[in-house]
C-alpha positions as CSV (number, residue, x, y, z in Angstrom):
1,M,-28.6,-7.3,-7.4
2,G,-28.9,-6.1,-3.8
3,G,-32.6,-5.0,-3.9
4,A,-33.1,-5.4,-0.2
5,A,-29.9,-3.5,0.6
6,L,-31.3,-0.4,-1.1
7,T,-33.7,0.1,1.8
8,I,-32.9,1.8,5.1
9,P,-32.5,-0.7,8.0
10,L,-34.9,-0.4,11.0
11,L,-33.7,2.5,13.2
12,P,-35.8,2.5,16.4
13,S,-34.6,5.9,17.4
14,L,-36.0,7.4,14.2
15,A,-39.2,5.3,14.0
16,G,-41.7,6.8,11.6
17,E,-39.2,8.9,9.6
18,S,-37.8,8.0,6.2
19,F,-34.3,8.7,5.0
20,A,-31.8,7.2,2.7
21,Q,-28.1,7.0,2.2
22,A,-25.1,8.3,0.2
23,T,-22.5,6.3,-1.5
24,T,-18.7,6.3,-1.2
25,S,-16.0,4.6,-3.2
26,P,-14.3,1.5,-1.9
27,K,-10.8,1.6,-0.5
28,R,-7.9,-0.5,-1.8
29,F,-4.5,-1.4,-0.6
30,I,-1.4,-2.1,-2.8
31,F,2.0,-3.1,-1.4
32,I,5.0,-2.7,-3.7
33,F,8.1,-4.7,-2.6
34,T,11.7,-4.2,-3.7
35,A,14.5,-6.1,-2.0
36,N,17.8,-5.4,-0.3
37,G,17.1,-2.1,1.4
38,Q,18.3,1.3,0.2
39,K,21.4,3.5,0.5
40,A,20.6,6.6,2.5
41,V,22.5,8.9,0.2
42,N,20.1,7.8,-2.6
43,W,16.8,7.5,-0.8
44,W,16.5,10.7,1.3
45,P,16.1,14.2,-0.2
46,K,19.1,16.4,-0.9
47,W,17.2,19.6,-0.4
48,Q,16.9,21.3,3.0
49,P,13.4,20.7,4.3
50,A,11.4,23.6,5.8
51,W,10.7,21.7,9.1
52,T,7.8,22.4,11.4
53,D,7.8,20.6,14.8
54,L,4.7,18.5,15.3
55,G,5.6,17.2,18.8
56,P,8.3,15.3,20.7
57,N,10.6,13.7,18.1
58,A,8.3,14.5,15.2
59,R,8.4,17.1,12.5
60,H,7.3,17.5,8.9
61,A,8.0,19.6,5.8
62,P,6.3,20.0,2.4
63,L,7.7,17.8,-0.3
64,Q,9.6,19.7,-2.9
65,T,11.9,19.0,-5.8
66,E,15.5,19.7,-6.9
67,G,16.3,21.7,-10.0
68,N,16.0,18.5,-12.1
69,G,12.5,17.9,-10.9
70,A,13.4,15.0,-8.7
71,I,12.2,14.6,-5.1
72,T,15.2,12.5,-4.2
73,P,17.9,10.8,-6.3
74,I,15.6,7.8,-6.6
75,L,12.2,9.5,-6.7
76,G,12.5,11.3,-10.0
77,P,10.4,13.8,-12.0
78,E,7.9,11.1,-12.8
79,F,6.4,11.6,-9.4
80,Q,5.7,15.3,-9.9
81,P,2.1,14.9,-11.1
82,V,1.3,13.0,-7.8
83,M,3.7,14.7,-5.4
84,S,0.8,16.2,-3.5
85,K,-0.5,12.7,-2.8
86,L,2.8,11.3,-1.4
87,L,4.1,10.7,2.2
88,L,7.8,10.1,2.7
89,L,8.3,8.8,6.2
90,R,11.7,8.6,8.0
91,G,12.6,7.2,11.4
92,L,10.8,3.8,11.6
93,D,12.7,0.9,13.2
94,H,11.9,-2.8,13.9
95,Y,12.0,-3.8,17.5
96,R,14.2,-6.7,16.7
97,H,17.7,-6.0,15.4
98,G,19.2,-9.4,15.0
99,G,19.2,-11.7,12.0
100,A,20.2,-11.1,8.4
101,G,16.9,-9.8,7.0
102,H,15.6,-11.0,3.7
103,L,12.1,-12.0,4.9
104,A,9.9,-10.5,2.2
105,H,6.9,-10.5,4.5
106,A,8.6,-8.3,7.1
107,P,7.3,-5.0,5.7
108,L,3.7,-6.3,6.1
109,S,4.1,-8.4,9.2
110,G,6.3,-6.2,11.4
111,S,8.4,-9.3,12.1
112,P,11.9,-9.3,10.5
113,E,12.9,-12.7,11.9
114,E,9.9,-15.1,12.2
115,V,6.8,-15.8,10.1
116,M,3.7,-13.9,11.3
117,P,0.5,-12.8,9.5
118,T,0.6,-9.9,7.2
119,I,-1.8,-6.9,7.0
120,D,-2.8,-7.6,3.4
121,Q,-4.4,-10.8,4.5
122,V,-6.1,-9.1,7.5
123,L,-7.6,-6.7,4.9
124,A,-8.4,-9.4,2.4
125,Y,-10.6,-11.2,4.8
126,S,-12.2,-8.1,6.4
127,N,-15.9,-7.4,5.8
128,K,-15.0,-3.7,6.1
129,V,-12.9,-4.0,2.9
130,Y,-15.3,-6.5,1.3
131,P,-18.8,-6.2,2.6
132,T,-19.8,-8.6,-0.1
133,A,-17.9,-11.6,-1.5
134,P,-15.2,-10.3,-4.0
135,A,-14.1,-11.8,-7.3
136,V,-10.6,-12.1,-6.0
137,R,-9.7,-11.4,-2.3
138,S,-6.1,-10.6,-3.0
139,V,-3.7,-10.9,-5.9
140,H,0.1,-11.4,-5.5
141,M,2.3,-10.6,-8.5
142,L,6.0,-11.4,-8.6
143,V,8.3,-10.1,-11.4
144,K,11.1,-12.6,-11.1
145,Q,12.3,-15.8,-12.7
146,E,10.5,-18.9,-11.4
147,F,13.6,-20.6,-10.1
148,Q,14.3,-17.6,-8.0
149,S,10.9,-17.2,-6.5
150,A,11.1,-19.8,-3.7
151,G,11.0,-18.2,-0.2
152,T,10.2,-14.7,-1.4
153,Q,6.6,-14.6,-0.5
154,A,5.4,-11.2,0.8
155,S,2.1,-12.4,2.3
156,V,1.3,-14.7,5.2
157,D,-2.2,-15.8,6.2
158,A,-3.8,-16.2,9.6
159,S,-2.6,-19.9,9.7
160,L,1.0,-18.8,9.2
161,D,1.0,-20.2,5.7
162,Y,2.7,-18.3,2.9
163,V,0.2,-17.1,0.3
164,P,1.3,-18.2,-3.2
165,H,2.4,-15.6,-5.6
166,E,2.3,-15.7,-9.4
167,T,5.4,-15.2,-11.6
168,D,3.3,-15.7,-14.7
169,V,1.2,-12.6,-15.6
170,T,-1.1,-14.8,-17.7
171,A,-2.0,-16.7,-14.5
172,S,-2.8,-13.4,-12.8
173,Y,-4.9,-12.3,-15.8
174,N,-6.9,-15.5,-15.7
175,R,-7.6,-15.2,-12.0
176,L,-8.7,-11.6,-12.3
177,F,-10.5,-11.6,-15.6
178,G,-11.0,-15.2,-16.7
179,D,-14.8,-15.1,-15.8
180,F,-15.3,-11.3,-16.3
181,V,-17.9,-10.3,-18.8
182,D,-16.8,-7.4,-20.9
183,P,-19.1,-4.4,-20.0
184,T,-19.4,-3.5,-23.6
185,M,-21.0,-6.9,-24.2
186,V,-23.6,-6.7,-21.5
187,D,-27.2,-7.8,-22.4
188,P,-29.4,-4.7,-22.9
189,V,-31.9,-5.8,-20.3
190,E,-29.2,-6.3,-17.7
191,E,-27.7,-2.9,-18.6
192,Q,-31.1,-1.3,-18.1
193,R,-31.6,-3.0,-14.8
194,R,-28.2,-1.9,-13.6
195,A,-28.8,1.7,-14.7
196,L,-32.1,1.7,-12.7
197,E,-30.4,0.4,-9.6
198,L,-27.6,3.0,-9.8
199,G,-30.2,5.7,-10.3
200,V,-32.0,4.7,-7.2
201,I,-28.8,4.8,-5.1
202,D,-27.8,8.2,-6.6
203,R,-31.2,9.7,-5.8
204,L,-30.7,8.8,-2.1
205,R,-27.4,10.6,-1.8
206,G,-28.7,13.9,-0.3
207,D,-31.0,12.3,2.2
208,Y,-28.3,10.4,3.9
209,D,-26.6,13.7,5.0
210,A,-29.8,14.7,6.7
211,L,-30.1,11.3,8.4
212,T,-26.6,11.3,9.9
213,K,-27.2,14.7,11.4
214,H,-30.6,13.9,12.9
215,P,-30.6,14.7,16.6
216,R,-32.7,11.7,17.6
217,L,-30.3,9.1,15.9
218,S,-29.0,7.0,18.7
219,A,-25.5,5.6,19.0
220,D,-26.7,2.0,18.4
221,D,-28.7,3.1,15.3
222,R,-25.7,4.9,14.0
223,V,-23.7,1.7,14.1
224,R,-26.5,-0.2,12.5
225,L,-26.8,2.4,9.8
226,E,-23.1,2.4,9.1
227,Q,-23.0,-1.4,8.8
228,H,-25.8,-1.3,6.3
229,L,-24.2,1.6,4.4
230,A,-21.0,-0.4,3.9
231,L,-23.1,-3.0,2.0
232,V,-24.9,-0.4,-0.1
233,H,-21.6,1.3,-0.9
234,D,-20.1,-2.0,-2.0
235,L,-23.1,-2.8,-4.2
236,H,-22.9,0.7,-5.8
237,A,-19.2,0.3,-6.6
238,R,-19.7,-3.1,-8.1
239,L,-22.6,-1.9,-10.2
240,A,-20.7,1.1,-11.4
241,A,-17.6,-1.0,-12.2
242,A,-19.8,-3.4,-14.2
243,G,-21.0,-0.5,-16.3
244,N,-19.5,0.6,-19.7
245,G,-17.9,3.8,-18.6
246,P,-14.4,4.7,-19.6
247,A,-12.7,3.5,-16.4
248,C,-13.5,-0.2,-16.4
249,S,-12.9,-2.2,-19.5
250,K,-11.7,-5.8,-19.8
251,P,-8.0,-5.7,-20.7
252,D,-6.5,-7.7,-23.4
253,A,-4.6,-10.8,-22.3
254,P,-0.9,-10.1,-22.0
255,A,1.4,-11.6,-24.6
256,P,3.3,-14.6,-23.3
257,L,6.9,-13.6,-22.4
258,S,9.5,-15.8,-20.8
259,S,10.7,-14.5,-17.4
260,A,13.9,-16.6,-18.0
261,D,15.0,-13.9,-20.5
262,D,16.0,-10.9,-18.4
263,T,15.5,-8.5,-21.3
264,N,11.8,-9.2,-21.0
265,L,11.7,-7.6,-17.5
266,P,10.5,-4.2,-18.5
267,M,7.5,-5.5,-20.5
268,I,6.6,-8.1,-17.9
269,T,6.6,-5.4,-15.2
270,K,4.4,-3.1,-17.3
271,D,2.0,-6.0,-18.1
272,N,1.6,-6.7,-14.4
273,I,1.0,-3.0,-13.5
274,D,-1.5,-2.5,-16.4
275,L,-3.3,-5.6,-15.2
276,L,-3.4,-4.5,-11.6
277,V,-4.7,-1.0,-12.6
278,S,-7.5,-2.7,-14.7
279,A,-8.3,-4.9,-11.7
280,I,-8.7,-1.9,-9.4
281,K,-10.8,0.1,-11.9
282,C,-13.1,-2.9,-12.5
283,D,-13.2,-3.8,-8.8
284,R,-11.9,-7.3,-9.3
285,T,-9.8,-7.0,-6.2
286,R,-9.1,-4.5,-3.5
287,V,-5.9,-6.0,-2.0
288,A,-2.7,-6.6,-3.9
289,T,1.1,-7.1,-3.6
290,L,3.5,-6.4,-6.4
291,M,7.0,-7.6,-5.9
292,L,9.6,-6.0,-8.2
293,C,12.6,-8.3,-7.5
294,P,16.2,-8.3,-8.8
295,Q,17.4,-10.9,-11.2
296,T,21.0,-12.1,-11.3
297,D,23.6,-10.5,-13.6
298,L,22.9,-6.8,-14.0
299,R,24.8,-6.8,-17.3
300,N,21.7,-8.4,-18.8
301,F,19.7,-5.2,-18.2
302,G,21.1,-2.9,-20.9
303,F,18.4,-0.3,-20.0
304,L,20.2,0.3,-16.7
305,G,23.6,0.9,-18.3
306,L,25.5,-1.1,-15.7
307,S,28.7,-2.9,-16.5
308,A,28.7,-5.5,-13.7
309,G,27.3,-6.5,-10.4
310,E,24.3,-8.2,-8.7
311,H,21.7,-6.3,-6.8
312,H,22.1,-8.2,-3.5
313,E,25.9,-8.2,-3.5
314,L,26.0,-4.4,-4.3
315,S,23.7,-3.7,-1.4
316,H,26.4,-5.0,1.0
317,S,29.0,-2.7,-0.4
318,D,29.7,1.0,0.3
319,D,32.0,2.0,-2.7
320,D,31.0,4.6,-5.3
321,Y,30.2,2.0,-8.0
322,A,27.8,0.2,-5.6
323,R,26.0,3.4,-4.5
324,N,25.7,4.6,-8.1
325,A,24.5,1.2,-9.4
326,L,21.9,0.9,-6.6
327,R,20.7,4.3,-7.4
328,E,20.1,3.3,-11.0
329,I,18.4,0.1,-10.0
330,N,16.1,1.7,-7.5
331,N,15.4,4.7,-9.8
332,W,14.2,2.2,-12.4
333,Y,11.9,0.6,-9.8
334,A,10.7,4.1,-8.8
335,K,9.7,4.7,-12.4
336,Q,7.5,1.6,-12.3
337,V,5.9,2.8,-9.0
338,A,5.3,6.3,-10.5
339,Y,3.7,4.7,-13.6
340,L,1.3,2.8,-11.4
341,L,0.4,5.9,-9.4
342,N,-0.2,8.0,-12.4
343,E,-2.3,5.3,-14.0
344,L,-4.5,5.2,-10.9
345,D,-4.7,9.0,-10.7
346,V,-7.9,9.4,-12.8
347,V,-11.2,10.5,-11.5
348,E,-13.3,7.7,-9.9
349,D,-16.0,9.7,-8.1
350,P,-17.2,12.8,-10.1
351,T,-19.1,14.0,-7.1
352,T,-15.9,14.5,-5.1
353,D,-13.2,14.6,-7.9
354,R,-11.4,11.9,-6.0
355,T,-9.3,9.6,-8.2
356,Y,-8.7,5.8,-7.9
357,L,-5.4,6.8,-6.3
358,D,-7.1,9.0,-3.8
359,N,-9.2,6.0,-2.7
360,T,-6.2,3.7,-2.5
361,V,-3.4,3.2,0.0
362,V,-0.1,2.4,-1.9
363,Y,2.9,1.5,0.1
364,W,6.4,1.0,-1.4
365,G,8.8,-0.6,1.1
366,N,11.8,-2.9,1.6
367,E,12.5,-5.7,3.9
368,D,15.7,-4.1,5.0
369,G,16.8,-0.7,6.2
370,C,18.3,2.4,4.7
371,N,22.0,3.1,5.3
372,D,25.2,3.6,3.4
373,F,27.5,1.0,4.8
374,D,25.3,-2.1,4.5
375,A,21.6,-1.8,3.5
376,H,20.6,-4.9,5.5
377,K,19.9,-3.5,9.0
378,P,16.3,-3.6,10.4
379,F,16.1,0.1,11.2
380,A,15.8,3.4,9.3
381,L,13.3,1.6,7.1
382,P,12.5,3.3,3.8
383,V,8.8,4.1,3.5
384,L,6.9,5.8,0.7
385,L,3.1,6.1,0.9
386,A,0.8,7.3,-1.9
387,G,-2.9,7.9,-2.1
388,G,-5.1,9.3,0.5
389,G,-6.9,6.3,1.8
390,G,-10.2,8.0,0.9
391,G,-9.1,11.2,2.6
392,Y,-7.5,9.6,5.7
393,F,-3.9,10.7,5.1
394,D,-2.6,14.2,5.0
395,T,-0.3,13.9,2.1
396,G,2.3,16.0,0.2
397,R,4.7,15.8,3.2
398,Y,8.1,14.5,4.4
399,V,7.5,13.3,8.0
400,D,10.5,12.6,10.3
401,Y,10.1,10.6,13.5
402,R,13.8,10.4,14.5
403,H,15.2,11.2,18.0
404,H,17.7,13.7,16.7
405,G,21.1,13.5,18.5
406,T,20.6,9.9,19.4
407,P,22.5,7.9,16.8
408,I,21.7,4.2,16.6
409,H,24.5,1.7,15.9
410,Y,24.3,-1.8,14.7
411,G,26.2,-3.4,17.6
412,D,26.0,-3.8,21.3
413,C,23.3,-1.4,22.6
414,N,24.6,1.7,20.9
415,S,28.0,1.3,22.3
416,G,29.7,2.1,19.0
417,G,30.0,-1.6,18.1
418,G,29.0,-0.7,14.6
419,E,28.8,2.2,12.3
420,P,25.9,4.6,13.0
421,T,22.9,3.9,10.7
422,D,20.8,6.9,11.6
423,D,19.2,8.5,14.6
424,L,16.9,6.4,16.7
425,G,13.3,6.2,15.4
426,R,9.9,5.0,16.4
427,P,8.5,1.4,16.3
428,Y,7.8,0.3,12.7
429,N,4.7,-1.6,13.9
430,S,2.8,1.7,14.2
431,L,3.0,2.1,10.4
432,L,1.1,-1.2,9.9
433,I,-1.6,-0.1,12.3
434,S,-1.9,3.2,10.5
435,L,-2.3,1.4,7.2
436,M,-5.1,-0.8,8.5
437,T,-6.8,2.1,10.2
438,A,-6.7,4.1,7.0
439,M,-8.5,1.1,5.3
440,G,-11.4,1.4,7.9
441,L,-10.3,-1.3,10.3
442,E,-10.3,-1.0,14.1
443,A,-8.0,-2.6,16.7
444,S,-10.5,-5.5,17.3
445,D,-10.0,-6.5,13.6
446,W,-6.3,-7.3,14.0
447,E,-5.8,-7.9,17.7
448,S,-6.2,-11.3,19.3
449,S,-6.9,-9.6,22.6
450,P,-7.2,-5.9,23.5
451,G,-4.0,-3.9,23.5
452,V,-1.6,-6.4,21.9
453,G,-0.9,-4.4,18.8
454,F,0.2,-6.0,15.6
455,G,3.4,-7.8,14.6
456,N,6.4,-8.8,16.7
457,Y,7.3,-6.9,19.9
458,D,10.0,-9.2,21.1
459,D,13.7,-8.3,21.7
460,N,13.3,-4.6,22.2
461,Y,16.7,-3.6,21.0
462,C,18.5,-1.9,24.0
463,N,15.1,-1.1,25.4
464,N,15.1,1.8,23.0
465,Y,11.5,1.7,21.9
466,S,8.1,2.3,23.5
467,Q,5.8,-0.7,23.1
468,A,2.9,1.6,24.0
469,E,3.8,3.7,21.0
470,G,4.2,0.7,18.8
471,R,0.7,-0.5,19.6
472,Q,-0.9,2.7,18.3
473,P,-1.1,4.3,14.8
474,L,1.7,6.7,13.9
475,P,0.8,10.3,15.0
476,Y,0.5,13.3,12.7
477,L,-0.4,11.4,9.5
478,T,-4.1,12.1,9.3
479,T,-6.1,15.0,7.9
């Protein structure tokens, strides 16, 4: 496997010298979707942040917890073990403020009203994410009854076609592991060959550092070397994943459970998350969406302790019962997110002590905004990031991009035609660009022509937003 890739490419600027290369772990991207927006009183912290100004309309504070160990009323104590690896972002708005929302692809497309490509598909077909052909380019899990699944796709490809999702975890299992050979059953000869190849790569680790610092290495040769290294790193990751170490093992097939029975929701959700974690650890895929969607009558969910209501209807209300019920619903979703993060937070690369979570970008988002009168407005979007993207993000922070003192109303150009949602923020499109950049992509990988950015830039609400800002990554997020 990859014998030729283990040699250094021809580097004219270093002709006559011999060096080799180090390895790095692959990066992954996981998007977690929940519907119907959030109530601000539930989503944002109650504690008073110790703000430090970063620049115009930007500040940050270390994440902290309340006395009960929760970061926010929704982000409970389950997040404490990974709190240093979180980024809570506030003050991100869509350019377009019309329409009723409910387009599940909007958090990945930057387009709340029309169908546009999503960043997961940009990543899934990038040779920077997959230098060699993957087992599964992307997986799309949906925890919802089959009859409710139409029109809820979170992913759109370059041809503007919805990417099918799977409501049956068994189908996802078969896609990811149907042809996977259990590493404990590998032929001894194959195992010995893999061990030898891994040993060769590992012995070259130190030499690469010297090569990258060589004063004669030209810019062209550096590009040539980096392209070659991406292939070598990918081969190393696949060889390691195919080994019989403790991280990668073929999971058991999930038990068949009917999604038509709402009481099966907790186990179906756990089965999907366990399968996704196994797929990441075994490098079966590097791009995934996981949709944790509401069912119908919340009385069917005894574990929530709710007496009545339906998630969507409650999100349009502003009474105490609705706010409390939505807190319970989204706190349950948060527990599932925390479970995924903690399961990924085990060491992947012993040489750096980075975990699978450290080498992954996890984004939990909604298609609608965050406010207390009607959680269906396309601004003040709730954003939680986790993982470091291989060291790209500076985590453990609460970052606020709002223009303080400039409240934004859902009405006619901030004339007071609607209740204030929050203070004016920055263009949401910048977040998507930051996520793709964290995964190693460059503007040329997502732009049809230079400078066009990503997503929808039409209908700049009241001309509030800078399109120049929206075409760049968010500032102050990197290490």
